[in-house]
C-alpha atoms as one frame of an Amber mdcrd trajectory, in Angstrom:
protein
  15.172  21.806  17.228  13.044  22.406  20.272  14.001  25.424  22.382  13.827
  25.793  26.144  10.620  27.790  25.746   9.041  24.872  23.882  10.559  22.167
  26.094   8.845  18.864  25.286   6.356  17.589  27.786   5.579  14.249  26.120
   7.050  11.852  23.555   5.506   9.021  21.509   7.344   6.695  19.129   5.342
   5.319  16.201   6.793   2.004  14.997   6.094  -1.584  14.017   7.904  -4.725
  15.124   9.344  -5.973  11.818  10.942  -2.629  10.881  14.736  -2.816  11.389
  15.042   0.971  11.750  12.369   0.895  14.449  14.221  -1.875  16.288  17.462
   0.132  16.121  15.679   3.245  17.392  13.991   1.386  20.251  17.290  -0.223
  21.276  18.967   3.194  21.283  16.119   4.645  23.353  16.704   1.906  25.937
  20.471   2.502  25.932  19.906   6.239  26.448  17.682   5.498  29.445  14.731
   7.220  27.754  12.361   4.212  27.568  10.210   5.293  30.516   9.761   8.756
  28.953   8.463   7.615  25.553   5.091   6.041  24.819   5.350   3.286  22.199
   2.657   3.261  19.513   2.656   0.193  17.277   0.912   1.181  14.034   0.294
  -2.446  12.990  -1.372  -3.570  16.198  -3.333  -0.339  16.663  -4.523   1.034
  13.302  -5.712   4.263  14.935  -2.049   5.142  15.532  -1.292   4.718  11.812
  -4.215   6.987  10.964  -3.024   9.548  13.514   0.531   9.396  12.119  -0.633
  10.024   8.558  -3.121  12.740   9.502  -0.816  14.738  11.770   2.684  13.748
  10.673   1.938  13.725   6.967   3.085  10.199   6.127   3.007   6.623   7.407
   6.803   6.337   7.644   8.249   4.777  10.793   9.992   5.249  13.072   8.532
   8.618  13.905   8.907  10.490  17.172   6.010  12.731  18.119   7.166  15.571
  20.339   4.385  17.340  22.219   5.601  20.697  23.500   4.311  22.585  26.517
   2.883  25.239  24.180   0.456  22.626  22.791   2.209  22.205  19.440   3.460
  18.852  18.179   6.525  18.133  16.082   6.940  14.938  14.060  10.517  13.727
  13.679  11.243  10.987  11.129  14.433   9.000  10.438  16.025   6.829  13.107
  19.346   8.712  13.130  17.596  12.059  13.597  15.424  10.670  16.398  18.435
   9.261  18.240  20.441  12.482  17.845  17.495  14.492  19.161  17.067  12.251
  22.203  20.783  12.373  22.985  20.390  16.130  23.470  17.002  15.997  25.225
């Protein structure tokens, strides 16, 4: 979990439209009022995002929340339930 020292400065959600877990995650993001704080990166429409996800996150699984911390490090959070729980506390 991110500490106050490493407070996130930027979020990006990697997803694709036909993924039900992605749809659930995006709906939850809207309900939490976080939509304006998270850049959406569709890995089907923009293949460079899929490449980036695999290279830096380690796998092509979606949804994935990229958390860029103020210290310059990035965290890659997979699984819709984990993403939603994280954002509820953010």
